C-alpha positions in Angstrom: -88.7 -8.3 -217.4 -88.8 -4.6 -216.5 -84.9 -4.2 -216.9 -85.1 -5.4 -220.5 -88.0 -3.2 -221.2 -86.0 -0.4 -219.6 -83.2 -0.6 -222.0 -85.4 -1.5 -224.9 -87.3 1.8 -224.4 -84.1 3.6 -223.9 -82.9 2.5 -227.4 -86.2 3.8 -228.8 -85.7 7.2 -227.1 -82.1 7.6 -228.4 -82.8 6.9 -232.2 -86.3 8.4 -232.4 -85.4 11.4 -230.3 -81.7 12.2 -230.2 -80.7 11.1 -233.7 -84.1 11.5 -235.5 -83.3 14.5 -237.7 -81.3 14.7 -240.9 -79.4 17.7 -239.6 -77.1 15.6 -237.4 -76.6 12.5 -239.5 -79.5 11.0 -241.6 -82.8 9.7 -240.7 -82.3 6.4 -238.8 -84.6 3.5 -238.6 -84.9 1.3 -235.4 -85.6 -2.3 -236.6 -87.6 -4.4 -234.0 -85.7 -7.6 -234.4 -87.8 -10.8 -234.1 -86.9 -10.9 -230.3 -89.7 -8.6 -229.6 -92.0 -6.6 -231.9 -91.3 -3.0 -232.1 -92.7 -0.3 -234.3 -90.1 0.6 -236.8 -89.6 3.8 -238.6 -88.5 4.4 -242.2 -85.0 6.0 -242.4 -81.6 5.9 -244.1 -79.9 3.6 -241.7 -81.2 0.5 -240.1 -80.0 -0.4 -236.6 -81.1 -3.7 -234.9 -81.5 -4.4 -231.2 -81.6 -7.9 -229.6 -82.6 -8.2 -225.9 -83.8 -10.9 -223.6 -87.3 -10.2 -222.5 -88.3 -13.4 -220.9 -86.4 -16.2 -219.2 -88.6 -19.1 -220.5 -90.3 -19.9 -223.9 -94.0 -20.2 -223.3 -95.9 -23.2 -224.6 -98.0 -22.6 -226.6 -96.1 -19.7 -228.0 -97.4 -16.3 -227.1 -98.4 -14.4 -230.2 -95.7 -11.8 -231.3 -93.1 -13.3 -229.0 -92.2 -16.4 -230.7 -88.9 -14.8 -231.6 -88.1 -13.8 -227.9 -84.4 -15.1 -227.2 -85.4 -16.0 -223.7 -81.6 -16.0 -223.0 -81.2 -19.0 -225.3 -79.1 -19.6 -228.3 -81.8 -21.1 -230.8 -84.2 -18.0 -230.4 -81.1 -15.8 -230.9 -80.4 -17.4 -234.2 -84.1 -16.8 -235.4 -83.7 -13.3 -234.2 -80.6 -12.6 -236.1 -82.0 -14.1 -239.3 -85.1 -12.2 -239.1 -83.2 -8.9 -238.6 -81.0 -9.6 -241.6 -83.7 -10.6 -243.8 -86.1 -8.0 -242.8 -88.8 -10.3 -241.5 -90.3 -7.8 -239.1 -93.2 -8.7 -237.0 -95.0 -5.7 -236.0 -98.2 -4.9 -234.2 -101.2 -4.8 -236.4 -99.5 -3.5 -239.5 -96.4 -4.2 -241.6 -93.7 -1.7 -242.2 -92.0 -1.2 -245.6 -88.5 -0.3 -246.2 -85.1 -1.5 -246.4 -84.7 -4.6 -244.1 -81.2 -5.2 -243.9 -79.3 -3.8 -240.8 -76.1 -1.8 -240.6 -75.4 -2.5 -237.0 -76.9 -4.5 -234.1 -77.0 -3.6 -230.4 -77.0 -6.7 -228.3 -77.2 -9.4 -227.2 -77.7 -9.7 -223.4 -75.7 -12.9 -223.0 -72.3 -14.0 -224.2 -73.7 -17.3 -225.7 -76.3 -15.7 -227.6 -73.9 -13.0 -228.8 -71.4 -15.7 -230.0 -74.2 -17.3 -232.0 -75.1 -14.1 -233.5 -71.6 -13.3 -234.5 -71.1 -16.7 -236.2 -73.8 -15.6 -238.6 -73.2 -11.7 -238.7 -69.5 -12.0 -238.9 -69.9 -13.5 -242.5 -71.5 -10.2 -243.6 -69.3 -8.0 -241.5 -72.2 -6.6 -239.7 -70.9 -4.9 -236.5 -72.5 -6.0 -233.2 -72.2 -3.7 -230.1 -73.1 -5.6 -227.0 -74.2 -3.9 -223.7 -74.0 -7.0 -221.6 -71.9 -9.8 -223.1 -68.8 -9.9 -221.1 -67.1 -13.2 -222.0 -63.3 -12.6 -222.4 -63.5 -15.0 -225.4 -65.2 -12.3 -227.5 -62.0 -10.2 -227.4 -60.5 -12.5 -229.9 -60.4 -10.5 -233.1 -59.5 -13.4 -235.2 -62.9 -15.1 -234.4 -65.0 -12.1 -233.9 -63.7 -9.2 -236.0 -66.9 -7.4 -236.0 -67.8 -7.5 -232.3 -67.5 -4.4 -230.0 -69.0 -3.8 -226.6 -69.5 -1.0 -224.0 -69.2 -3.2 -220.9 -65.6 -4.3 -219.9 -64.4 -7.9 -220.7 -64.6 -10.5 -217.9 -60.9 -10.9 -218.2 -60.5 -7.8 -216.0 -63.5 -8.6 -213.7 -62.2 -12.1 -212.9 -58.8 -10.6 -212.0 -60.3 -7.9 -209.9 -62.4 -10.5 -208.1 -59.1 -12.5 -207.4 -57.5 -9.3 -206.0 -60.6 -8.7 -204.0 -60.6 -11.9 -202.1 -56.9 -11.8 -201.6 -57.2 -8.2 -200.2 -59.6 -9.5 -197.5 -57.4 -12.5 -196.7 -59.7 -15.1 -198.1 -57.4 -17.8 -199.3 -59.8 -20.6 -199.3 -62.9 -20.0 -201.3 -65.7 -21.9 -203.1 -66.7 -21.1 -206.6 -70.0 -21.5 -208.4 -70.6 -20.6 -212.2 -73.1 -20.5 -214.9 -72.6 -23.6 -217.3 -72.3 -21.4 -220.3 -69.6 -19.3 -222.1 -70.0 -16.5 -219.6 -69.7 -18.6 -216.4 -67.1 -21.0 -217.7 -64.7 -18.5 -219.4 -65.0 -16.0 -216.5 -64.4 -18.7 -213.8 -61.4 -20.2 -215.6 -59.9 -16.7 -215.7 -60.7 -16.2 -212.1 -59.1 -19.5 -210.9 -55.9 -18.7 -212.9 -55.7 -15.3 -211.3 -56.5 -16.6 -207.9 -53.7 -19.1 -208.1 -51.3 -16.2 -208.9 -52.5 -14.3 -205.9 -52.0 -17.3 -203.6 -55.8 -18.0 -203.2 -57.0 -21.7 -203.4 -60.5 -22.9 -204.8 -61.9 -25.7 -202.6 -64.4 -26.6 -205.1 -65.8 -25.3 -208.6 -69.2 -26.2 -209.6 -71.4 -25.3 -212.6 -75.1 -25.2 -212.9 -77.6 -24.5 -215.6 -81.1 -23.3 -215.5 -82.1 -26.5 -217.2 -80.5 -28.6 -214.5 -82.6 -31.0 -212.6 -83.7 -30.1 -209.0 -81.7 -33.0 -207.7 -78.6 -31.6 -209.3 -79.1 -28.1 -207.9 -79.8 -29.6 -204.4 -76.4 -31.5 -204.7 -74.5 -28.4 -205.4 -76.2 -26.6 -202.4 -75.2 -29.6 -200.2 -71.6 -29.4 -201.3 -71.5 -25.6 -200.5 -73.0 -26.3 -197.1 -70.6 -29.1 -196.3 -67.6 -27.2 -197.4 -65.1 -25.4 -195.1 -64.7 -22.3 -197.3 -66.8 -19.5 -195.8 -66.6 -17.3 -198.9 -68.4 -18.1 -202.2 -67.6 -16.6 -205.5 -70.7 -16.7 -207.6 -70.0 -16.2 -211.4 -73.6 -16.7 -212.2 -76.2 -15.2 -214.6 -79.4 -14.1 -213.0 -81.4 -17.0 -214.2 -79.0 -19.6 -212.6 -78.9 -17.6 -209.5 -82.6 -17.6 -209.1 -82.8 -21.3 -209.1 -79.7 -21.6 -206.6 -81.2 -19.2 -204.2 -84.5 -21.2 -204.1 -82.7 -24.2 -203.2 -80.6 -22.4 -200.7 -83.7 -21.3 -199.0 -85.0 -24.7 -198.8 -81.7 -26.0 -197.2 -81.3 -22.9 -195.0 -77.9 -21.9 -196.4 -76.7 -18.9 -194.4 -73.6 -17.5 -193.1 -71.8 -17.4 -196.4 -69.7 -14.3 -197.6 -71.0 -14.0 -201.2 -68.7 -12.3 -203.9 -70.6 -11.7 -207.0 -70.1 -10.9 -210.7 -71.6 -7.9 -212.5 -74.6 -9.9 -213.8 -76.3 -10.0 -210.5 -74.5 -8.0 -207.9 -76.8 -5.1 -208.6 -79.9 -6.9 -209.5 -82.8 -5.1 -207.8 -85.1 -8.1 -207.7 -82.6 -9.9 -205.7 -82.4 -7.2 -203.0 -85.5 -8.3 -201.3 -86.3 -9.5 -197.8 -86.8 -13.0 -199.2 -83.1 -13.4 -199.9 -81.7 -11.1 -197.3 -80.6 -13.8 -195.0 -78.5 -15.4 -197.9 -77.0 -12.5 -199.7 -76.9 -9.8 -197.1 -73.4 -8.4 -197.1 -72.6 -9.4 -200.6 -69.5 -7.9 -202.4 -68.8 -7.7 -206.0 -67.7 -5.6 -209.0 -70.2 -3.7 -211.2 -69.9 -1.2 -214.1 -70.2 2.3 -213.0 -73.6 3.9 -212.8 -74.5 7.1 -214.7 -77.3 9.6 -215.0 -79.2 9.9 -218.3 -80.7 13.3 -218.7 -84.4 13.1 -219.7 -84.8 9.3 -219.4 -87.1 9.4 -216.3 -89.5 11.7 -218.0 -89.7 9.7 -221.1 -90.3 6.4 -219.3 -93.1 8.0 -217.2 -95.0 8.8 -220.3 -95.1 5.2 -221.5 -98.8 3.9 -221.4 -100.6 1.0 -223.3 -103.0 3.7 -224.7 -100.1 4.8 -227.1 -100.3 1.5 -228.8 -103.1 -0.7 -227.6 -102.1 -3.7 -229.8 -98.5 -3.9 -228.4 -98.7 -7.1 -226.2 -95.3 -6.3 -224.7 -96.5 -3.0 -223.3 -99.5 -4.7 -222.0 -97.6 -7.3 -220.3 -95.4 -4.8 -218.8 -98.3 -2.8 -217.5 -99.9 -5.8 -215.9 -96.6 -6.7 -214.1 -96.0 -3.2 -212.9 -99.5 -2.6 -211.5 -100.3 -6.2 -210.7 -103.5 -6.2 -212.7 -105.1 -7.8 -215.8 -106.6 -6.0 -218.8 -108.8 -9.1 -219.6 -111.3 -10.6 -217.2 -109.7 -12.9 -214.7 -110.2 -14.8 -211.5 -112.1 -13.3 -208.5 -110.1 -10.8 -206.8 -107.8 -9.9 -209.5 -107.4 -6.1 -210.3 -108.7 -4.9 -213.7 -106.2 -2.8 -215.5 -107.8 0.4 -216.9 -104.8 2.0 -218.6 -105.2 5.1 -216.5 -102.8 4.1 -213.9 -99.8 6.4 -213.5 -96.2 5.3 -213.3 -95.5 8.3 -211.2 -97.4 6.6 -208.4 -95.3 3.5 -208.2 -91.6 2.9 -207.1 -90.1 0.0 -208.9 -86.9 -0.8 -211.0 -88.6 0.6 -214.0 -89.1 4.1 -212.6 -86.0 4.1 -210.6 -83.1 5.7 -212.7 -80.6 6.0 -209.9 -78.9 2.7 -210.8 -78.4 3.1 -214.5 -75.6 0.7 -215.2 -76.7 -1.6 -218.1 -78.9 1.0 -219.4 -75.9 3.3 -219.7 -74.0 0.7 -221.7 -77.0 0.7 -224.2 -76.8 4.4 -224.2 -73.1 4.4 -225.1 -73.6 1.6 -227.7 -76.2 3.7 -229.5 -74.2 6.8 -229.4 -71.1 4.8 -230.7 -73.2 3.6 -233.8 -74.4 7.3 -234.4 -70.8 8.6 -234.1 -69.6 6.0 -236.6 -72.1 6.8 -239.1 -71.8 10.5 -238.6 -68.0 10.0 -239.3 -68.9 8.3 -242.5 -71.3 11.0 -243.8 -68.7 13.8 -243.1 -67.2 13.1 -246.6 -68.4 16.4 -248.2 -67.9 18.8 -245.5 -64.4 20.1 -245.9 -61.3 20.5 -248.2 -61.2 18.8 -251.6 -64.1 16.6 -251.0 -66.6 19.6 -250.8 -68.3 18.6 -254.1 -68.3 14.9 -253.7 -71.5 13.0 -253.1 -72.0 11.3 -249.8 -72.8 7.6 -249.7 -76.4 7.0 -249.0 -78.6 3.8 -248.3 -78.6 2.4 -251.9 -74.8 1.6 -251.7 -74.1 2.1 -247.9 -72.6 -1.2 -246.5 -72.6 -2.5 -242.9 -68.7 -3.1 -243.2 -68.2 0.5 -243.6 -69.8 1.1 -240.2 -67.6 -1.5 -238.6 -64.5 0.1 -240.0 -65.5 3.3 -238.3 -65.6 1.9 -234.7 -61.8 2.1 -234.7 -60.5 4.3 -231.7 -59.5 7.0 -234.3 -63.1 7.5 -235.3 -65.2 6.5 -232.2 -63.7 8.5 -229.4 -66.1 10.9 -227.8 -67.2 12.2 -224.3 -70.8 11.9 -223.0 -72.5 14.7 -221.1 -71.7 13.0 -217.9 -68.0 13.3 -218.7 -67.3 9.6 -219.5 -65.1 8.9 -222.4 -66.2 6.2 -224.9 -63.8 4.4 -227.2 -62.8 0.9 -228.2 -59.3 -0.7 -227.9 -57.8 -3.0 -230.5 -60.0 -5.9 -229.3 -63.2 -3.9 -229.4 -63.4 -3.5 -225.6 -63.9 -0.3 -223.5 -61.8 0.8 -220.5 -62.2 -1.6 -217.7 -63.3 0.5 -214.8 -65.5 -1.0 -211.9 -67.2 -0.1 -208.7 -67.0 -2.3 -205.8 -70.5 -2.5 -204.2 -71.7 -3.9 -200.9 -75.2 -4.9 -200.0 -76.1 -2.8 -196.9 -79.3 -1.9 -195.0 -80.5 1.7 -195.0 -82.5 3.2 -192.1 -85.8 1.9 -193.6 -84.5 -1.6 -193.7 -84.1 -1.8 -197.4 -81.0 -3.3 -199.3 -79.0 -0.6 -200.9 -75.9 -1.0 -203.2 -73.1 1.1 -201.6 -69.8 1.7 -203.5 -67.0 0.9 -201.2 -64.1 0.6 -203.7 -63.1 0.9 -207.2 -61.0 -1.1 -209.9 -59.3 0.6 -212.7 -57.3 -1.9 -215.0 -55.4 1.1 -216.5 -53.6 1.9 -213.4 -50.2 0.5 -212.6 -49.8 -2.9 -211.3 -50.7 -3.1 -207.7 -52.7 0.1 -207.7 -55.7 -1.1 -209.7 -57.7 -1.9 -206.7 -58.5 0.8 -204.0 -61.0 1.0 -201.1 -62.7 4.4 -200.5 -62.9 3.9 -196.6 -66.6 3.3 -196.1 -67.5 0.7 -193.7 -68.4 -2.7 -195.1 -71.3 -4.9 -194.1 -70.2 -8.5 -194.0 -72.2 -11.8 -194.3 -75.2 -12.0 -192.1 -74.8 -8.1 -191.5 -71.9 -8.8 -189.1 -69.4 -6.0 -188.3 -66.5 -8.5 -188.2 -64.8 -9.7 -191.4 -65.4 -13.3 -191.9 -62.5 -15.8 -192.0 -62.0 -18.2 -194.9 -58.7 -20.1 -194.8 -57.7 -23.7 -195.2 -55.2 -23.4 -192.4 -54.8 -20.9 -189.7 -52.1 -18.2 -190.3 -48.6 -19.1 -189.3 -47.3 -16.6 -186.7 -44.1 -14.8 -187.2 -41.2 -17.3 -186.4 -42.9 -20.1 -188.3 -43.1 -20.9 -192.0 -45.6 -22.7 -194.2 -44.9 -26.3 -195.0 -47.1 -27.9 -197.6 -49.2 -30.9 -196.9 -48.8 -33.7 -199.4 -51.9 -34.1 -201.6 -53.5 -30.7 -200.5 -53.5 -27.3 -202.2 -50.9 -24.8 -201.4 -53.5 -22.9 -199.1 -53.4 -25.9 -196.8 -50.3 -26.1 -194.9 -48.8 -26.8 -191.5 -46.7 -24.2 -189.5 -43.1 -25.3 -189.0 -40.8 -23.3 -186.5 -37.9 -21.6 -188.1 -34.5 -23.2 -187.4 -32.1 -21.5 -185.1 -30.4 -18.6 -187.0 -33.4 -18.1 -189.2 -36.5 -15.9 -188.9 -39.8 -15.0 -190.3 -41.0 -11.6 -189.4 -44.4 -11.7 -191.0 -47.4 -14.0 -190.9 -47.8 -16.9 -193.4 -44.2 -16.7 -194.4 -43.4 -19.2 -197.1 -39.7 -19.4 -196.2 -37.6 -18.5 -193.2 -34.7 -16.1 -193.9 -31.3 -16.7 -192.5 -29.9 -13.8 -190.3 -26.8 -11.9 -191.4 -23.5 -13.2 -190.2 -23.2 -11.1 -187.0 -26.9 -11.6 -186.1 -28.8 -14.4 -184.6 -32.6 -15.2 -184.2 -34.2 -14.2 -181.0 -36.1 -17.0 -178.8 -39.4 -16.7 -181.0 -37.5 -16.6 -184.3 -39.3 -13.4 -185.3 -36.3 -11.0 -185.7 -32.6 -11.1 -186.0 -30.7 -9.7 -183.0 -27.0 -8.9 -182.6 -25.1 -12.1 -181.6 -23.9 -12.3 -178.1 -20.1 -11.4 -178.1 -18.3 -13.7 -175.9 -15.0 -13.2 -174.2 -13.5 -13.7 -170.7 -14.6 -10.7 -168.8 -13.5 -9.6 -165.4 -17.1 -9.4 -164.2 -18.1 -13.0 -164.7 -17.7 -15.7 -162.1 -14.8 -17.3 -163.8 -13.0 -14.1 -164.6 -13.5 -13.1 -160.8 -12.1 -16.3 -159.6 -9.0 -16.3 -161.9 -8.4 -12.6 -161.1 -8.5 -13.4 -157.4 -6.0 -16.3 -157.7 -3.8 -14.2 -159.9 -3.7 -11.3 -157.3 -3.3 -13.8 -154.5 -0.3 -15.5 -156.3 1.3 -12.0 -156.8 0.7 -11.0 -153.2 2.0 -14.4 -151.9 5.2 -13.8 -154.1 5.6 -10.2 -152.5 5.1 -11.8 -149.0 7.8 -14.4 -149.7 10.2 -11.6 -151.1 9.6 -9.6 -147.9 10.5 -12.8 -145.9 13.5 -13.4 -148.0 14.6 -9.8 -147.6 14.1 -9.9 -143.8 16.3 -12.9 -143.6 18.7 -11.9 -146.4 21.8 -12.3 -144.1 21.1 -15.7 -142.9 23.0 -18.8 -144.2 19.8 -20.3 -145.9 19.2 -17.1 -148.0 22.8 -16.9 -148.8 23.0 -20.4 -149.7 20.0 -19.9 -152.1 21.7 -17.3 -154.0 19.8 -14.3 -152.8 20.3 -12.3 -156.2 18.8 -15.0 -158.3 16.1 -15.7 -155.6 14.8 -12.0 -155.7 15.0 -12.0 -159.6 13.1 -15.3 -159.7 10.5 -13.8 -157.3 10.2 -10.9 -159.4 9.6 -12.9 -162.6 7.1 -15.1 -160.7 5.2 -11.8 -159.8 5.1 -11.0 -163.5 3.9 -14.5 -164.4 0.9 -14.1 -162.1 0.2 -10.6 -163.1 0.5 -11.5 -166.8 -2.5 -13.7 -166.7 -4.7 -10.6 -166.1 -3.8 -9.4 -169.7 -5.7 -12.5 -171.0 -9.0 -11.2 -169.6 -11.2 -8.4 -170.8 -12.3 -7.5 -174.4 -9.4 -8.2 -176.8 -7.9 -5.1 -178.4 -4.9 -4.7 -180.7 -2.6 -3.7 -177.8 -4.0 -6.5 -175.2 -3.5 -9.2 -177.9 0.2 -8.2 -178.4 0.9 -7.7 -174.8 -0.7 -10.8 -173.4 1.6 -13.4 -175.3 4.7 -11.3 -175.2 4.6 -10.6 -171.4 3.7 -14.3 -170.9 6.7 -15.5 -173.0 9.2 -12.9 -171.6 8.1 -13.4 -168.0 8.4 -17.2 -168.1 11.6 -17.0 -170.0 13.0 -14.8 -167.3 11.7 -17.3 -164.7 13.1 -20.4 -166.4 16.4 -18.5 -167.0 16.8 -17.8 -163.2 15.9 -21.4 -162.2 18.5 -22.7 -164.8 21.1 -20.3 -163.3 20.2 -21.5 -159.9 20.4 -25.3 -160.9 23.7 -24.6 -162.5 25.0 -22.8 -159.3 23.9 -25.6 -157.0 25.7 -28.1 -159.1 28.9 -26.0 -159.3 28.7 -25.4 -155.5 28.8 -29.0 -154.6 31.2 -30.1 -157.2 33.8 -27.5 -156.1 37.0 -28.6 -154.5 36.5 -25.9 -151.7 33.3 -26.7 -150.1 33.6 -23.8 -147.7 32.7 -21.4 -150.6 29.1 -22.4 -151.5 29.1 -20.3 -154.5 32.2 -19.3 -156.2 32.5 -15.5 -156.6 33.3 -15.8 -160.3 29.9 -17.4 -160.9 27.9 -14.3 -160.2 28.8 -12.4 -163.4 28.2 -15.6 -165.3 24.8 -16.1 -163.8 23.7 -12.6 -164.6 25.1 -13.1 -168.2 23.2 -16.4 -168.7 19.9 -15.0 -167.2 20.1 -12.0 -169.5 21.2 -13.9 -172.7 18.5 -16.4 -172.1 15.8 -13.7 -171.6 17.0 -11.6 -174.5 16.6 -14.6 -176.9 12.9 -14.8 -175.9 12.7 -10.9 -176.4 14.1 -11.4 -179.9 11.5 -14.1 -180.7 8.7 -11.9 -179.5 10.1 -8.9 -181.5 10.1 -10.9 -184.6 6.6 -12.2 -184.0 5.2 -8.8 -183.4 6.9 -7.4 -186.4 6.0 -10.0 -189.0 2.6 -11.1 -187.9 1.4 -9.8 -184.5 -1.7 -11.1 -182.7 -4.9 -9.1 -183.3 -8.6 -9.3 -182.2 -10.7 -11.5 -184.3 -14.5 -12.2 -184.3 -14.8 -16.0 -184.5 -18.1 -16.9 -186.1 -17.1 -20.4 -187.3 -16.8 -22.2 -184.0 -20.2 -21.2 -182.6 -22.9 -20.2 -184.8 -25.3 -18.5 -182.2 -22.5 -16.3 -180.8 -19.4 -14.3 -181.7 -16.3 -15.4 -179.8 -14.0 -12.3 -179.5 -10.6 -13.7 -179.3 -7.0 -12.9 -180.1 -5.9 -14.6 -183.3 -2.3 -15.6 -182.9 -1.4 -13.9 -186.2 1.5 -16.3 -186.7 1.0 -19.8 -185.1 4.7 -20.3 -185.7 5.6 -17.4 -183.4 3.3 -18.7 -180.6 4.6 -22.1 -180.7 8.1 -20.7 -180.9 7.7 -18.7 -177.7 6.0 -21.7 -175.9 8.7 -24.1 -177.2 11.6 -21.8 -176.0 10.1 -21.8 -172.5 9.7 -25.6 -172.9 13.5 -25.9 -173.8 14.6 -23.9 -170.7 12.3 -26.0 -168.5 13.7 -29.1 -169.9 17.4 -28.1 -169.3 16.4 -27.1 -165.7 14.6 -30.4 -165.1 17.6 -32.4 -166.4 20.2 -30.5 -164.5 18.0 -30.7 -161.2 17.5 -34.4 -161.7 21.2 -35.0 -162.2 21.8 -33.0 -158.9 18.9 -34.8 -156.9 21.4 -36.8 -154.6 23.1 -33.8 -153.1 23.1 -33.6 -149.3 19.5 -33.8 -148.1 20.0 -30.9 -145.7 20.3 -28.7 -148.8 17.1 -29.4 -150.7 17.6 -26.9 -153.6 17.9 -29.4 -156.4 15.3 -31.7 -155.2 12.7 -28.8 -154.9 13.7 -27.5 -158.4 13.2 -31.1 -159.7 9.7 -31.2 -158.1 8.9 -27.8 -159.5 10.0 -28.6 -163.0 7.9 -31.9 -162.9 4.9 -29.8 -162.0 5.7 -27.1 -164.5 6.1 -29.7 -167.4 3.1 -31.7 -166.4 1.0 -28.4 -166.5 2.1 -27.3 -169.9 1.9 -30.8 -171.5 -1.7 -31.2 -170.5 -2.2 -27.6 -171.5 -1.6 -28.3 -175.2 -4.6 -30.7 -175.9 -6.8 -28.7 -173.5 -6.0 -25.5 -175.2 -6.6 -27.0 -178.7 -10.0 -28.6 -177.7 -11.5 -25.9 -175.4 -14.3 -23.7 -177.1 -14.6 -19.8 -177.0 -13.5 -18.1 -173.8 -12.6 -21.5 -172.2 -9.5 -21.5 -174.4 -8.3 -18.4 -172.6 -9.3 -19.9 -169.3 -7.3 -22.9 -169.8 -4.1 -20.7 -170.6 -4.6 -18.6 -167.6 -5.0 -21.7 -165.5 -1.9 -23.2 -167.0 0.0 -19.9 -166.2 -1.3 -19.8 -162.6 -0.8 -23.5 -161.8 2.7 -23.6 -163.2 3.6 -20.2 -161.3 2.0 -21.7 -158.0 4.0 -24.8 -158.6 7.2 -23.0 -158.8 6.6 -20.7 -155.9 5.5 -23.5 -153.6 8.2 -26.1 -154.5 11.1 -23.6 -154.5 10.3 -21.0 -151.7 7.8 -22.4 -149.4 10.2 -24.9 -147.8 12.7 -22.2 -147.3 10.1 -19.9 -145.6 9.1 -22.7 -143.4 12.7 -22.9 -142.1 13.1 -19.2 -141.9 9.9 -18.6 -139.9 9.2 -21.9 -138.2 12.6 -23.7 -138.0 15.3 -21.1 -137.3 17.5 -23.5 -135.6 18.1 -25.1 -138.9 19.1 -22.0 -140.4 22.8 -22.3 -139.7 25.9 -22.8 -141.7 26.7 -25.9 -139.8 23.4 -27.6 -140.5 23.6 -26.4 -144.0 26.7 -28.2 -144.7 25.9 -31.4 -142.7 25.8 -34.9 -144.5 24.0 -38.0 -143.7 
């Protein structure tokens, strides 16, 4: 009750003190509405005030307070009708004077205010509320005469949604008053929470008229829920009955998030509820300091008006005494008690929040009236008569609440004005219930919310440590599902809210680099996900390098082949004057050995990181080296056939055939050089990053540039090999002692077999294995030629020298 008495006396102070002289405006009259009897004072303007003093209607009705609203709509209707009709109930006497009001301050609840506006709106009497916060009252079509000095719940509900999101509470419970204040405020909160990604596990409504069984059911629901954060959009009367039942069921451990109606209520901050509400968070309007108020309040005494039952009731509650005789042990009130000797919410002016709203409302009315009465103070209107009470109408006051007229700054520096909806600026303090050194609960400001700030910057914290539920230093967790770690994404669970989800690992090539990612993002083309799918890393670039095992083995075989060819060349050079070497056409043999050395060594150009030069070099050297090799073998085959078909067998190789052999080798090789030149000129091979074949790595390969050029080079080699094979096959029945044609036939069989099997293997091999297959084909065919053509001759030269004679060479079976 003391809070309402507080604001009521503040209203008296303002009108009877601050604006009580005609010098400022005109003499004002404070009409005591039928909600409570107040002394009134005759004046030029009548201002009404409606406040809730009690929470219940007493039976039988207490004299003088039958018209107390008790926070209900029916008494509020009586109050507004009495104020309009001038039915003033006073203490011990009847005041005379004009009874109609020009403005009304109040009421204390949204539902009561709505009822009042439905009546007062017809007469366009402005209502300036200090505590009605329902967003529905901002509807200018339905309530054109309504103004307020407390922000709309539209902003508070959105601020609460941002608050729970800021602390990571995505799974909350909600409880509200079953009236316009609670229902409208909670509906706005749920919509804003959904936009912030916050889910409401349950939303229950209670009324102070509910049965105890219904309240107990709601508390059981709260206890059994998994949400550890409770958003309570409750009026103080509903919160009182909820807390009593919460004590009965030992409801503890919840993080309470409250609305402005109770978050700074001093009577709740006692040890009785400390186990339940400790660590509560919530937004409230900013507090202010009102100069002179404390001195005025301390002067209040029942002796000033002994017949005022309201003052007597307040005095009895403040000093826990009775004026009339009472039961044994009850202290008798004398009236000499001093308010200076007690410390309660009435004498404490350090938390003036709602009182400041009343203060601003009264000043707003005064400024509106003052602006009306400025008619004869300047310019052409100097001689005009100002409007006085006989023809002064309430709608004129309403018209001057526009921002153009009511826009002033208080002594505290706070600016007061109304927007197009009759609302003030939405600025809140975020308060936290903490313990001081004495063990008392205090309201500590830990943050702010300013709706006029740009989106995303409305809510700020000031760095003060927060006390959480049960006075814990650790922030409570309230989620339906545990957070998904980086590398996972949220997957909705059928039939559950969006805050309930399962965590699914990102697919290969996709990542999530933050917790609770809704989707996995695909890595750029040249990047791939790491093992835990938390970040994109450059893809592994794959090519056949000299350092890996396969590259080392192929390099060894290549060098071994080239070295073996060099050894054979040395052997042939050592025995170059012997019949066997001469019969083998030593010039072509050395040229063939040279070309085989190039074939072995050209395989090395296929290894290492591809570059522009290496890509062009590898295929051209391969093509030209093998073309030279096949040209030499073809010339040798032709020479063997000619030698054994000649009419003079004594001459193994006709002398005239040497220039022809050189010409044929040169011309056949130059043909391949021409093909390679055209290939390099028109569409040369180039290094290419192949990302299509393998998604997790980049295959660095040599693109052929022109497949036609590659297959033309390979086809030309195949043509020469085919000719060699056909001629050698035709000469296979030459004398056994001279095995040249037979060995060439075997070598060509191996060569053709290798390259025929190479084609499907080359096409189907992935990545660097394509290069390995090509190198393997080069080395295999080269070794086949070397072994089949030269090793048998080396065997005779080194191990069977007796067979290295002309007679043996010309022998026949």
